[in-house]
PAZAPA-4460 file (N, C-alpha, C; in steps of 0.05 Angstrom, whole numbers, plus 32768, in hexadecimal, padded with zeros to 4 digits):
% residues 196
    n_x    n_y    n_z   ca_x   ca_y   ca_z    c_x    c_y    c_z   seq   type   mol
   7E25   7FBB   80D6   7E3D   7FC4   80E4   7E4C   7FD9   80D4     1      M     A
   7E4D   7FD6   80BA   7E5B   7FE9   80A9   7E4F   8005   80AC     2      A     A
   7E35   8006   80AE   7E28   8020   80B1   7E30   802D   80CC     3      A     A
   7E34   801D   80E1   7E3C   8028   80FA   7E58   8033   80F9     4      T     A
   7E6A   8025   80EB   7E86   802E   80E9   7E87   8048   80D9     5      A     A
   7E76   804B   80C6   7E77   8062   80B4   7E71   807C   80C4     6      V     A
   7E63   8079   80DB   7E5D   8091   80EB   7E77   809F   80F3     7      R     A
   7E8C   8091   80F6   7EA5   809D   80FF   7EB6   80A9   80EA     8      Y     A
   7EB1   80A1   80D2   7EC3   80A7   80BC   7EB7   80BC   80AA     9      L     A
   7EC6   80CC   809E   7EBC   80DF   808B   7EB5   80D0   8071    10      R     A
   7EA3   80DB   8063   7E9B   80CE   804A   7EB1   80D2   8034    11      S     A
   7EC1   80E7   8037   7ED7   80EB   8025   7EF0   80F1   8035    12      V     A
   7F05   80E2   8031   7F1D   80E6   8040   7F1C   80DA   805C    13      G     A
   7F30   80E0   806B   7F31   80D5   8086   7F30   80EC   809A    14      A     A
   7F28   80E7   80B3   7F26   80FC   80C7   7F42   8105   80D0    15      P     A
   7F43   811D   80DB   7F5C   8127   80E7   7F5C   8121   8105    16      T     A
   7F74   8124   8111   7F76   811D   812D   7F66   8130   813F    17      A     A
   7F5F   8148   8135   7F51   815B   8145   7F33   8154   8146    18      T     A
   7F29   8143   8133   7F0D   813C   8133   7F09   8123   8145    19      E     A
   7EF2   8121   8151   7EED   8109   8160   7ED1   80FE   8158    20      S     A
   7ECD   80E5   815D   7EB5   80D7   8154   7EAC   80C7   816B    21      F     A
   7E92   80C0   816B   7E87   80AE   817F   7E94   8093   817B    22      D     A
   7E9C   8086   8191   7EA9   806C   818F   7E95   8057   8184    23      A     A
   7E9F   8044   8176   7E8F   802E   816C   7E82   801F   8183    24      L     A
   7E69   8018   8181   7E5E   8006   8196   7E6A   7FEA   8193    25      P     A
   7E6C   7FDC   81A8   7E77   7FC0   81A6   7E62   7FAF   8198    26      R     A
   7E68   7FA6   8180   7E55   7F96   8172   7E53   7F7A   817D    27      P     A
   7E3D   7F6C   8175   7E3B   7F50   817D   7E52   7F41   8170    28      D     A
   7E5D   7F2E   817F   7E74   7F1E   8175   7E6C   7F0D   815E    29      L     A
   7E54   7F02   815F   7E4B   7EF0   8149   7E48   7F01   812F    30      R     A
   7E56   7EF7   811B   7E55   7F05   8101   7E48   7EF4   80EC    31      A     A
   7E46   7ED9   80F1   7E39   7EC7   80DE   7E27   7EB4   80ED    32      V     A
   7E13   7EAA   80E0   7E01   7E97   80EC   7E0D   7E7B   80EE    33      G     A
   7E02   7E6A   80FF   7E0C   7E4F   8102   7E0B   7E40   80E8    34      D     A
   7DF7   7E45   80D7   7DF6   7E37   80BE   7E0A   7E40   80AA    35      D     A
   7E19   7E56   80B0   7E2D   7E61   809D   7E49   7E59   80A5    36      E     A
   7E4C   7E4D   80BC   7E67   7E46   80C6   7E73   7E2E   80B7    37      R     A
   7E8D   7E31   80B0   7E9B   7E1B   80A4   7EA3   7E06   80B9    38      L     A
   7EA5   7DED   80B2   7EAC   7DD8   80C5   7ECA   7DD9   80CC    39      P     A
   7ED4   7DEF   80D7   7EF0   7DF2   80DE   7EF2   7DF6   80FC    40      V     A
   7F01   7DE5   8109   7F05   7DE7   8126   7F16   7E00   812C    41      D     A
   7F0D   7E12   813E   7F1B   7E2B   8144   7F38   7E26   814D    42      P     A
   7F3C   7E11   815D   7F57   7E0B   8167   7F69   7E02   8150    43      G     A
   7F5F   7DF3   813D   7F6E   7DEA   8126   7F74   7E02   8113    44      E     A
   7F60   7E13   8110   7F63   7E2B   8100   7F7B   7E3C   810B    45      F     A
   7F7A   7E40   8126   7F90   7E50   8132   7FAB   7E43   812F    46      R     A
   7FAB   7E28   8133   7FC5   7E19   8131   7FD1   7E1B   8115    47      R     A
   7FC0   7E17   8101   7FCA   7E17   80E5   7FD3   7E34   80DD    48      V     A
   7FC2   7E47   80E3   7FC9   7E63   80DC   7FE1   7E6D   80EC    49      L     A
   7FE7   7E61   8103   7FFE   7E69   8113   8018   7E64   8105    50      G     A
   8018   7E54   80F0   8030   7E4E   80E0   8038   7E66   80CF    51      H     A
   8026   7E79   80CC   802D   7E91   80BC   8039   7EA5   80CF    52      F     A
   8053   7EAB   80CC   8061   7EBE   80DD   8059   7EDB   80D6    53      A     A
   8054   7EEB   80EA   804D   7F07   80E6   805F   7F19   80F6    54      T     A
   805F   7F32   80EE   806B   7F46   80FE   8058   7F4E   8114    55      G     A
   8061   7F5F   8127   8050   7F66   813E   8050   7F85   813F    56      V     A
   8038   7F90   8144   8036   7FAD   8146   8026   7FB4   8160    57      T     A
   8027   7FCD   8167   8015   7FD9   817B   8007   7FF0   816D    58      V     A
   7FED   7FEF   816C   7FDD   8004   8160   7FD4   8017   8176    59      V     A
   7FDA   8030   8173   7FD5   8044   8188   7FC4   805B   817E    60      T     A
   7FB7   8069   8190   7FA8   8081   818A   7FA7   8092   81A3    61      A     A
   7F9F   80AB   819F   7F9D   80BE   81B5   7F81   80CA   81B4    62      Y     A
   7F72   80C7   81CA   7F57   80D3   81CB   7F55   80E4   81E4    63      D     A
   7F3C   80ED   81EA   7F39   80FF   8201   7F40   80F2   821C    64      E     A
   7F41   80D7   821C   7F49   80C9   8235   7F67   80C4   8236    65      M     A
   7F76   80CB   8221   7F93   80C7   8221   7F9A   80B2   820C    66      G     A
   7FB2   80A5   8210   7FBB   8091   81FC   7FAD   8077   81FF    67      P     A
   7FA9   8069   81E8   7F9D   804F   81E7   7FAC   803E   81D3    68      A     A
   7FAD   8024   81D7   7FBB   8013   81C4   7FB7   7FF6   81C9    69      G     A
   7FBD   7FE5   81B5   7FBC   7FC9   81B8   7FD0   7FBB   81A6    70      F     A
   7FD9   7FA3   81AD   7FEC   7F94   819D   7FDC   7F88   8185    71      A     A
   7FE9   7F87   816E   7FDC   7F7E   8156   7FF0   7F71   8143    72      C     A
   7FEA   7F58   813C   7FFB   7F4A   8128   7FEE   7F49   810D    73      Q     A
   7FD4   7F50   810C   7FC5   7F4F   80F3   7FC7   7F6B   80E5    74      S     A
   7FDE   7F6F   80D9   7FE4   7F89   80CD   7FF0   7F84   80B1    75      F     A
   7FEA   7F96   809E   7FF6   7F93   8083   7FF5   7FAD   8074    76      A     A
   8007   7FB0   8061   8005   7FC6   804E   7FEF   7FBF   803B    77      S     A
   7FE1   7FD3   8030   7FCA   7FCE   8020   7FCC   7FDB   8004    78      L     A
   7FD5   7FF4   8003   7FD6   8002   7FEA   7FEC   8017   7FEA    79      S     A
   7FF9   801A   7FD3   800E   802E   7FD0   8003   8049   7FC8    80      L     A
   7FEE   8048   7FB7   7FE3   8061   7FAD   7FC4   805F   7FAC    81      D     A
   7FB6   806A   7FC1   7FC1   8079   7FD7   7FCF   8067   7FEB    82      P     A
   7FDF   8072   7FFD   7FED   8061   8011   7FDA   8058   8027    83      P     A
   7FD4   803F   8027   7FC1   8033   803A   7FCD   801B   8048    84      L     A
   7FC6   8017   8061   7FCD   7FFF   8070   7FB3   7FF4   807B    85      I     A
   7FB5   7FDC   8086   7F9D   7FCF   8093   7FA6   7FC0   80AB    86      A     A
   7F94   7FC0   80BF   7F98   7FAE   80D6   7F7D   7FA3   80DE    87      F     A
   7F7D   7F8C   80EB   7F65   7F7F   80F4   7F63   7F80   8112    88      M     A
   7F4C   7F85   811D   7F48   7F87   813A   7F2F   7F78   8141    89      V     A
   7F30   7F69   8158   7F18   7F5A   8161   7F01   7F6D   8166    90      A     A
   7EE9   7F64   815F   7ED2   7F75   8163   7ECC   7F78   8181    91      R     A
   7ED7   7F68   8192   7ED4   7F6A   81AF   7EE8   7F7C   81BC    92      T     A
   7EFB   7F87   81AD   7F10   7F98   81B8   7F04   7FB0   81C7    93      S     A
   7F0E   7FB5   81DF   7F05   7FCD   81EE   7F16   7FE5   81E6    94      T     A
   7F2D   7FE1   81D9   7F3E   7FF7   81D1   7F35   8002   81B6    95      T     A
   7F2B   7FF1   81A4   7F23   7FFB   818A   7F10   8012   818A    96      W     A
   7EFB   8012   819B   7EE9   8029   819A   7EF7   8044   819F    97      P     A
   7F0C   8044   81B0   7F1B   805C   81B5   7F2A   8065   819C    98      R     A
   7F36   8051   818E   7F46   8058   8176   7F32   8061   8160    99      I     A
   7F1C   8054   815E   7F07   805C   814A   7EFE   8079   8150   100      A     A
   7EFA   807E   816A   7EF1   8099   8171   7F06   80AF   816C   101      G     A
   7F1F   80A7   816E   7F35   80BA   8168   7F36   80C0   814A   102      A     A
   7F2F   80AC   813A   7F30   80B0   811D   7F4B   80AE   8111   103      G     A
   7F5F   80A7   8121   7F7B   80A6   8118   7F8A   8093   812A   104      A     A
   7FA1   8089   8120   7FB1   8076   8130   7FCD   8075   8125   105      F     A
   7FDF   806A   8135   7FFB   8065   812D   8000   8047   8130   106      C     A
   800B   803B   811B   8014   801F   811C   8031   801F   8124   107      V     A
   8038   8014   813B   8053   8013   8144   805E   7FF6   813F   108      N     A
   8070   7FF3   812C   807B   7FD9   8125   8091   7FD2   813A   109      V     A
   808D   7FBC   8147   809F   7FB4   815D   80B8   7FA7   8154   110      L     A
   80CE   7FAC   8163   80E8   7F9F   815D   80EC   7F86   816D   111      G     A
   8100   7F77   8165   8106   7F5D   8171   8109   7F5E   818F   112      A     A
   8111   7F75   819A   8115   7F78   81B7   80FC   7F81   81C6   113      H     A
   80E5   7F82   81B9   80CE   7F8F   81C6   80B7   7F7B   81CC   114      Q     A
   80BE   7F62   81D1   80A9   7F4F   81D9   809A   7F56   81F2   115      G     A
   80A8   7F60   8206   809A   7F68   821F   8088   7F80   821A   116      E     A
   8090   7F92   8209   807F   7FA9   8203   8065   7F9F   81F5   117      L     A
   8068   7F8B   81E4   8050   7F80   81D7   803E   7F73   81EB   118      C     A
   8049   7F63   81FD   8039   7F56   8212   8029   7F6B   8222   119      R     A
   8036   7F81   8228   8028   7F96   8237   8010   7FA1   8229   120      G     A
   8011   7FA3   820E   7FFB   7FAE   81FF   7FE7   7F98   81F8   121      F     A
   7FED   7F7F   81FE   7FDB   7F69   81F7   7FC7   7F63   820D   122      A     A
   7FCB   7F6F   8225   7FB8   7F6B   823B   7FA1   7F7F   823A   123      V     A
   7F8B   7F77   8246   7F74   7F88   8246   7F70   7F94   8262   124      S     A
   7F69   7FAD   8263   7F62   7FBA   827C   7F79   7FC7   828B   125      G     A
   7F92   7FC1   8284   7FA8   7FCD   8293   7FAF   7FE9   8287   126      A     A
   7FBF   7FF8   8295   7FCA   8011   828A   7FE1   8009   8278   127      D     A
   7FDC   8006   825F   7FF0   7FFC   824C   8007   800F   8247   128      K     A
   8003   8029   824D   8018   803D   8248   8028   8043   8261   129      F     A
   8023   8035   8277   8033   803A   8290   8050   8034   828A   130      A     A
   8061   8048   828D   807E   8044   828A   8086   8041   826D   131      G     A
   8075   8045   825A   807B   8042   823D   8080   805E   8231   132      V     A
   8099   8064   822A   809E   807F   821E   8094   8081   8201   133      P     A
   8088   8097   81FB   807E   809C   81E0   807E   80BA   81DB   134      Y     A
   807D   80C1   81C1   8078   80DD   81BA   805F   80DC   81A7   135      D     A
   8059   80F2   819B   8040   80F4   818B   8048   80F3   816D   136      R     A
   803C   80E2   815E   8041   80E0   8141   803A   80FA   8134   137      A     A
   8049   8102   811F   8047   811D   8114   802D   8124   8107   138      P     A
   801F   8112   80FA   8007   811A   80EC   7FEE   8118   80FD   139      A     A
   7FEB   8104   810E   7FD2   8100   811C   7FD5   8104   813A   140      T     A
   7FED   8105   8145   7FF1   8107   8161   7FED   80ED   8171   141      G     A
   7FEA   80D7   8162   7FE8   80BD   816F   8002   80B5   817D   142      S     A
   8001   80A5   8192   801A   809E   819F   802D   808E   818D   143      P     A
   8046   8097   818C   805B   808A   817D   806E   807F   8192   144      R     A
   806F   8065   8195   807F   8059   81AA   809D   805C   81A5   145      L     A
   80AB   8061   81BB   80C8   8065   81B9   80D6   804C   81B1   146      E     A
   80EA   804E   81A0   80FC   8038   8198   80EF   8023   8186   147      S     A
   80D8   8029   817A   80CE   8016   8166   80DD   8019   814C   148      V     A
   80E1   8002   813E   80F0   8004   8125   80E1   8013   810F   149      P     A
   80C6   8014   8110   80B7   8022   80FB   809C   802A   8107   150      A     A
   8091   803F   80FB   8076   8049   8103   8068   8054   80EA   151      W     A
   804D   8051   80EB   803C   805A   80D5   8025   806A   80E2   152      I     A
   8023   8083   80DC   8010   8095   80E7   7FF8   8098   80D3   153      D     A
   7FE0   8091   80DC   7FC9   808F   80C9   7FB0   809C   80D4   154      C     A
   7F9E   80A2   80C1   7F83   80A8   80C7   7F72   8091   80BD   155      T     A
   7F5A   808D   80CA   7F49   8077   80C2   7F3C   807E   80A8   156      I     A
   7F3F   806C   8095   7F34   806F   807A   7F19   805F   8078   157      Q     A
   7F18   8047   8082   7F00   8036   8080   7F01   8020   8095   158      A     A
   7EEA   8015   809C   7EE8   7FFF   80AE   7ED5   7FEB   80A2   159      V     A
   7EDD   7FD1   80A0   7ECD   7FBC   8094   7ECA   7FA6   80A8   160      H     A
   7EB4   7F97   80A6   7EB0   7F80   80B7   7EBE   7F68   80AB   161      T     A
   7EC9   7F57   80BD   7ED6   7F3F   80B4   7ED2   7F29   80C9   162      G     A
   7EBA   7F1E   80CA   7EB5   7F09   80DE   7EB5   7F15   80FA   163      G     A
   7EC6   7F09   810B   7EC7   7F13   8127   7EDB   7F2A   812A   164      D     A
   7EE6   7F34   8113   7EF9   7F4A   8114   7EEE   7F61   8102   165      H     A
   7EFB   7F78   8106   7EF7   7F8F   80F4   7F10   7F93   80E4   166      L     A
   7F0E   7F9A   80CB   7F24   7FA0   80BA   7F26   7FBE   80B8   167      I     A
   7F3B   7FCA   80C3   7F3F   7FE7   80C3   7F53   7FEF   80AE   168      V     A
   7F4B   8001   809D   7F5C   800B   8088   7F65   8027   8090   169      V     A
   7F7F   802C   8091   7F8A   8045   8098   7F98   8053   8081   170      G     A
   7F94   806D   807F   7FA3   807D   806B   7FBB   8088   8078   171      R     A
   7FD2   8082   806C   7FEC   808A   8078   7FF0   80A8   8074   172      V     A
   7FF6   80B5   808B   7FFB   80D2   808A   8018   80D8   808F   173      A     A
   8026   80C7   809D   8043   80CA   80A2   804E   80AF   80AB   174      A     A
   8068   80AB   80A7   8074   8092   80AF   8092   8095   80B1   175      L     A
   809F   8082   80BF   80BC   8083   80C2   80C6   8068   80CB   176      G     A
   80E0   8064   80C7   80EC   804A   80D0   810A   804E   80D5   177      A     A
   8114   803D   80E7   8131   803B   80EC   813D   802A   80D6   178      A     A
   8155   802F   80CE   8161   8020   80B8   8167   8003   80BE   179      D     A
   8173   7FFE   80D5   817B   7FE3   80DC   816D   7FDA   80F6   180      E     A
   8157   7FCE   80F4   8148   7FC5   810B   813B   7FAA   8105   181      A     A
   8140   7F96   8116   8135   7F7B   8112   8118   7F7B   811C   182      A     A
   8106   7F6E   810E   80EA   7F6E   8116   80E4   7F59   812C   183      P     A
   80CF   7F5E   813B   80C3   7F4A   814D   80B0   7F3A   813D   184      L     A
   80B3   7F1F   813D   80A2   7F0D   812E   8091   7EFD   8141   185      L     A
   807A   7EF4   8138   8068   7EE3   8147   8062   7ECA   8135   186      F     A
   8068   7EB3   8141   8065   7E9A   8132   805E   7E83   8145   187      H     A
   8047   7E76   813F   803E   7E60   814F   803C   7E66   816D   188      R     A
   8031   7E7E   8173   802C   7E86   818E   8044   7E90   819D   189      G     A
   805B   7E95   8190   8073   7E9E   819E   8080   7EB5   818E   190      K     A
   808E   7EC6   819D   809E   7EDB   8190   80B8   7ECF   8186   191      F     A
   80C2   7EDB   8171   80DB   7ED2   8166   80E9   7EE9   8157   192      G     A
   8100   7EE2   814C   8110   7EF5   813D   8116   7EEB   8122   193      R     A
   811C   7EFD   8110   8123   7EF6   80F5   8141   7EF0   80F4   194      F     A
   8149   7EDA   80E7   8165   7ED5   80E3   816A   7ECD   80C6   195      S     A
   817D   7EDA   80B9   8182   7ED5   809D   8192   7EBB   8099   196      A     A
***
């Protein structure tokens, strides 16, 4: 799988928004054999890990078909020097191949008031950008959603396999944030707000 992902990425540096790559093929969901699986019930795994509160983002890109994006709570800063972030995406995602093909993306950090916007990007097959105002991020041209508290404009640096997900590393090209904005949180299957 790693060799497949490398087809999209430059061997040195990250691609620019003007370059395009063949989209990743949808890999088999199975990443480990039955004899390698731990005796952990998937429902219990989800329940326990749901106790870890996360922020919520929408990862967007722009390709020859137009804007693409999906809701993502598996996002983290990775490195200060060089500036890198990471997000995880299901290997079955139908949006990921478009983002991979674009070679660039924008992480839109959602605010406490944007739960419905998140739900719109969490569905598959719909026109997720219908009625959603956005402009183009300055470095890559990826969609930057209006009124998000923060955004991070990136090029794809690397893609790694991680079980039934891919771990995408992005090199930050530009970013910005509002000074006073409360984040949208996700905890135990529900949206919430931070209160001090």
